[in-house]
C-alpha positions in Angstrom: -66.0 153.4 121.2 -65.0 154.3 117.5 -65.4 150.6 116.4 -68.8 150.5 117.8 -70.4 153.7 116.4 -69.0 152.4 113.1 -70.4 149.2 113.5 -73.9 151.1 114.5 -73.5 153.4 111.5 -73.0 150.2 109.1 -76.2 148.5 110.3 -78.0 151.7 110.1 -76.7 152.1 106.5 -77.8 148.8 105.7 -81.2 149.0 107.2 -81.9 152.0 105.5 -80.6 150.3 102.0 -82.7 147.6 102.8 -86.0 149.8 103.2 -85.4 151.8 100.3 -85.0 148.5 98.1 -88.3 147.1 99.4 -89.9 150.5 99.0 -88.6 150.5 95.3 -89.8 146.9 94.7 -92.9 147.7 96.1 -93.4 150.7 93.8 -92.2 148.6 91.0 -94.8 145.5 91.9 -97.5 148.4 92.1 -97.0 149.9 88.7 -96.6 146.2 87.0 -99.7 144.6 88.8 -102.0 147.6 88.3 -100.8 148.8 85.1 -103.6 149.5 82.0 -101.4 147.9 79.7 -99.9 144.2 79.2 -97.1 145.4 76.6 -95.5 143.4 73.7 -92.5 144.6 72.0 -93.2 146.9 69.1 -91.0 147.0 65.8 -90.2 150.4 64.5 -88.9 150.4 61.0 -85.4 151.9 60.3 -84.8 155.6 59.6 -86.3 156.8 56.2 -84.3 156.7 53.2 -86.4 159.7 51.9 -84.5 162.8 52.0 -86.0 165.9 54.0 -87.1 168.8 51.9 -89.0 171.1 54.3 -91.7 171.8 51.8 -94.4 171.8 54.6 -93.1 174.9 55.8 -94.3 176.6 52.9 -97.9 176.1 53.6 -100.4 178.8 53.6 -102.4 178.8 56.9 -106.1 179.0 56.2 -108.0 179.9 59.6 -105.7 181.1 62.2 -108.5 180.3 65.2 -109.0 176.6 64.7 -108.6 174.2 67.3 -106.7 171.3 66.7 -108.4 170.6 63.2 -107.8 166.9 62.8 -109.6 166.1 59.5 -110.6 167.7 56.2 -112.7 167.3 53.6 -114.6 169.0 50.5 -118.0 168.4 49.2 -119.2 168.6 45.7 -119.5 172.5 45.6 -115.9 172.8 46.9 -116.8 173.9 50.3 -113.9 172.8 52.8 -115.1 171.1 56.2 -113.2 170.2 59.5 -114.1 169.4 62.7 -112.1 171.1 65.7 -111.3 170.0 69.1 -113.6 172.5 70.7 -116.5 170.6 69.2 -117.3 172.7 66.0 -117.8 171.8 62.4 -116.4 174.8 60.6 -116.7 175.1 56.9 -114.4 177.3 54.5 -116.7 178.6 51.6 -115.2 179.4 48.1 -114.8 183.2 48.8 -112.6 182.6 51.5 -115.1 183.1 54.3 -115.1 180.8 57.4 -118.3 179.9 58.8 -119.1 178.2 62.1 -121.7 175.9 60.9 -122.4 173.4 63.6 -121.6 173.3 67.4 -121.6 169.5 68.4 -119.8 169.8 71.8 -117.0 168.0 73.2 -113.6 167.2 72.2 -114.3 163.7 70.6 -114.7 164.5 67.0 -112.2 162.8 64.3 -112.5 161.6 61.0 -115.2 163.2 58.5 -116.1 163.0 54.7 -119.1 164.1 52.9 -121.6 162.1 51.1 -123.2 162.0 47.5 -126.4 163.4 48.8 -124.8 166.6 50.6 -124.8 165.4 54.2 -121.5 165.5 56.3 -120.6 161.9 58.2 -118.2 162.4 61.5 -116.8 159.9 63.6 -117.2 161.0 67.4 -115.1 158.8 69.7 -117.8 159.1 72.4 -121.1 158.9 70.5 -120.1 156.9 67.2 -120.7 157.7 63.7 -122.8 160.9 63.0 -124.5 162.3 60.0 -124.9 166.0 60.0 -126.9 168.3 57.6 -128.7 171.8 57.5 -131.6 170.0 59.5 -129.4 168.6 62.3 -127.6 165.7 63.7 -128.5 161.9 63.7 -126.7 159.4 65.2 -126.3 156.6 62.6 -124.8 153.7 64.5 -122.9 153.4 68.0 -123.2 149.7 68.6 -121.5 146.7 66.9 -122.6 143.1 67.8 -124.2 144.6 71.0 -121.2 146.3 72.0 -120.6 150.3 72.4 -118.1 151.6 69.5 -115.9 153.5 71.8 -113.1 155.0 69.3 -114.7 155.6 66.1 -111.6 157.2 64.0 -112.0 157.6 60.4 -114.7 157.1 57.8 -115.5 157.1 54.0 -118.5 156.5 52.0 -118.8 154.0 49.0 -120.9 154.8 45.9 -123.7 152.4 46.9 -123.9 155.0 50.2 -122.4 152.1 52.6 -120.1 153.6 55.0 -116.6 152.1 56.0 -115.1 153.4 59.3 -112.4 152.4 61.5 -112.3 151.7 65.2 -108.8 152.8 66.6 -109.1 150.6 69.9 -111.5 148.4 71.6 -109.4 148.9 74.6 -108.2 152.4 75.0 -109.9 155.8 74.5 -109.0 158.9 72.7 -107.7 160.4 75.6 -105.1 157.8 76.6 -104.6 156.7 72.7 -100.9 156.2 73.5 -101.2 153.4 75.6 -102.5 151.4 72.8 -99.0 152.1 71.2 -97.3 151.2 74.3 -99.0 147.8 74.6 -98.7 147.0 71.1 -101.6 144.6 71.0 -104.1 144.8 68.2 -107.5 146.0 69.3 -108.7 148.1 66.1 -111.4 147.3 63.6 -112.6 147.9 60.3 -116.7 148.4 60.3 -119.2 148.3 57.8 -122.6 150.5 58.2 -125.2 149.7 55.5 -127.7 152.5 55.7 -130.5 150.5 53.8 -130.7 147.8 56.8 -129.1 150.2 59.5 -126.8 147.3 60.4 -123.4 147.6 61.2 -120.9 144.8 60.9 -117.0 144.0 61.6 -115.2 143.3 58.7 -111.6 143.3 60.3 -110.5 142.8 63.7 -107.3 142.8 65.6 -105.8 145.8 63.7 -103.0 147.5 65.3 -104.6 151.0 66.1 -107.0 151.4 62.8 -106.9 154.6 61.6 -107.5 156.3 58.3 -109.7 154.8 55.6 -110.1 155.3 51.9 -111.6 153.4 48.8 -109.9 153.0 45.3 -110.8 154.8 42.6 -112.5 151.9 41.1 -114.4 151.1 44.5 -113.0 147.6 44.4 -111.0 147.9 47.7 -111.0 150.0 50.9 -107.7 150.8 52.7 -107.3 151.0 56.2 -104.1 152.3 58.2 -102.6 150.7 61.1 -100.8 153.2 63.0 -98.3 151.6 65.1 -97.7 148.6 62.7 -96.5 151.3 60.2 -98.4 150.0 57.4 -101.9 149.8 55.5 -104.2 147.0 54.4 -106.2 146.3 51.5 -109.5 144.8 51.8 -111.0 143.5 48.7 -115.2 144.6 48.2 -115.3 142.5 44.9 -114.3 140.5 42.4 -112.3 136.9 43.0 -110.7 138.3 46.1 -113.6 139.8 47.8 -113.4 139.5 51.4 -109.5 138.8 51.3 -107.0 141.0 53.2 -103.3 142.0 51.9 -101.0 144.6 52.8 -101.0 147.6 50.6 -97.7 149.5 52.0 -95.5 148.6 55.1 -92.3 149.7 56.8 -93.5 153.4 56.2 -91.2 156.0 57.7 -94.0 156.9 60.2 -97.2 155.8 61.6 -100.1 156.2 59.1 -102.8 158.5 60.2 -105.5 159.5 57.9 -105.5 158.4 54.4 -107.2 159.9 51.1 -107.6 159.2 47.8 -106.2 161.4 45.1 -107.8 162.4 41.7 -105.2 160.3 39.9 -106.3 157.2 41.9 -103.0 157.2 44.3 -103.3 158.0 48.1 -102.2 160.6 50.4 -100.9 159.5 53.9 -100.4 161.6 56.8 -97.4 160.2 59.1 -96.7 160.3 62.7 -93.7 160.5 64.6 -94.8 158.2 67.2 -91.7 157.9 69.3 -88.8 160.5 69.8 -85.6 159.3 68.4 -84.2 159.3 71.7 -86.3 157.0 73.4 -86.9 154.4 70.7 -85.4 151.9 73.3 -88.6 152.1 75.0 -90.3 149.7 72.5 -87.8 146.7 72.1 -85.2 147.0 74.6 -84.6 144.0 77.3 -86.3 146.0 79.8 -88.9 147.2 77.7 -91.9 145.9 79.5 -91.2 147.4 82.7 -90.3 150.8 81.2 -93.7 150.6 79.4 -95.5 150.0 82.8 -93.6 153.0 84.5 -94.5 155.3 81.5 -97.8 154.4 81.4 -98.4 155.1 85.0 -97.2 158.7 84.5 -98.7 160.9 81.9 -95.9 163.3 82.0 -93.5 160.6 80.7 -95.8 159.7 77.8 -95.7 163.3 76.9 -91.7 163.1 76.7 -91.6 159.9 74.7 -94.4 160.4 71.8 -92.8 162.5 69.0 -96.2 163.6 67.3 -95.3 167.2 67.8 -91.6 167.2 66.9 -92.2 167.0 63.0 -94.7 166.6 60.4 -94.9 164.4 57.2 -96.8 163.3 54.3 -96.2 160.8 51.4 -98.2 159.9 48.4 -98.4 156.4 47.5 -99.2 154.7 44.1 -101.7 151.9 44.0 -98.8 149.3 43.7 -98.1 150.8 47.2 -94.7 152.4 46.2 -94.2 155.8 47.8 -93.9 158.4 44.8 -93.6 161.8 47.0 -92.9 163.1 50.4 -93.3 166.4 51.8 -92.3 167.0 55.5 -91.5 169.8 58.1 -88.5 167.8 59.7 -88.4 170.0 63.1 -91.9 171.1 63.2 -91.2 174.8 62.5 -94.5 175.5 61.0 -96.6 172.2 61.1 -96.4 169.3 63.1 -98.7 166.4 64.2 -99.9 166.5 60.7 -103.1 164.1 60.7 -104.6 164.3 57.3 -103.7 165.4 53.8 -106.5 166.1 50.9 -105.8 166.8 47.7 -108.3 169.3 45.8 -107.7 171.4 42.8 -103.9 171.2 42.7 -103.6 171.9 46.3 -102.9 169.8 49.6 -105.3 170.8 52.6 -103.6 169.4 55.8 -105.2 168.8 59.3 -103.2 168.8 62.4 -103.8 168.0 66.1 -101.0 170.7 66.8 -102.3 173.9 65.0 -104.6 176.6 64.9 -105.0 176.2 61.2 -105.3 174.1 57.9 -102.3 174.1 55.8 -102.9 174.8 52.0 -99.6 173.5 49.9 -99.4 174.2 46.1 -98.7 171.0 44.4 -97.8 172.7 41.2 -94.9 174.4 42.8 -93.9 171.6 45.6 
């Protein structure tokens, strides 16, 4: 009798194990075959050789009621502008007072820049490239080659009035941007809008999450950041190298977000901690593909894997691509997820997607 019971118990356990294994395989197949990504391995540069200094913990907080001010710019009168996650364009006047200037609505506003004629240009990930003035809002461009621009990210104006702007991804949108990092396939673009002809053209395609855009002091090249490639490219606008592309800086100690020209001709670049240190294996282990599929299917896992809210870092890069300065908040005590750094009147102004203020850091004492 005991032997019979033992035999039945073993058969029951075997049947349960087989059933659970089949269920597990079914779940894995479901996740893989219906996954929103088809991932490739992602190379992550080695840890930074730059010593931490915590200088970003010394910022003055401007605002206090701004919702994730991603980017900042300053007009010729010295008025600072930022686009917030609740759809506002807000500006800080020279006397220190904030103004709720324009309500655009939504949570899709990213990069901003001023023009020589006094307007503001804003990247709206839903509508495209917008021009904003005292008289209202105009959509400059929302299509390129007949395809809707779905993730305009950052923009800069050249001296001839042309607008150079990035499309972070042609596959993924703002609210699932990290899927582009997980997939690690290039879907980004660098575009040019010509206001005289109202024409938009693609200058560069297949970029690794095209992000910040800046023009050199002599207006001879554009720099565009590739966030998950940890590098920035240089696209020549004139001279013998016109139309050619080369690497400006690579192996950065973080994914480059926005980039801004400094008064001396160098560039300030905000860097992101794309992946928490304990989850680096996600991108290059032997089972990376399966792990990425699982993460892509569960949003809560994405929040755990990404490290953008863990710290903040900005670097100053010379025209030869060498890092000259680095400021950071290594544990995100005061600032994290810093997305832009703009130098103006010996101060650095910092935008962030994880704060309710714009940071202001004096450079003479930093």
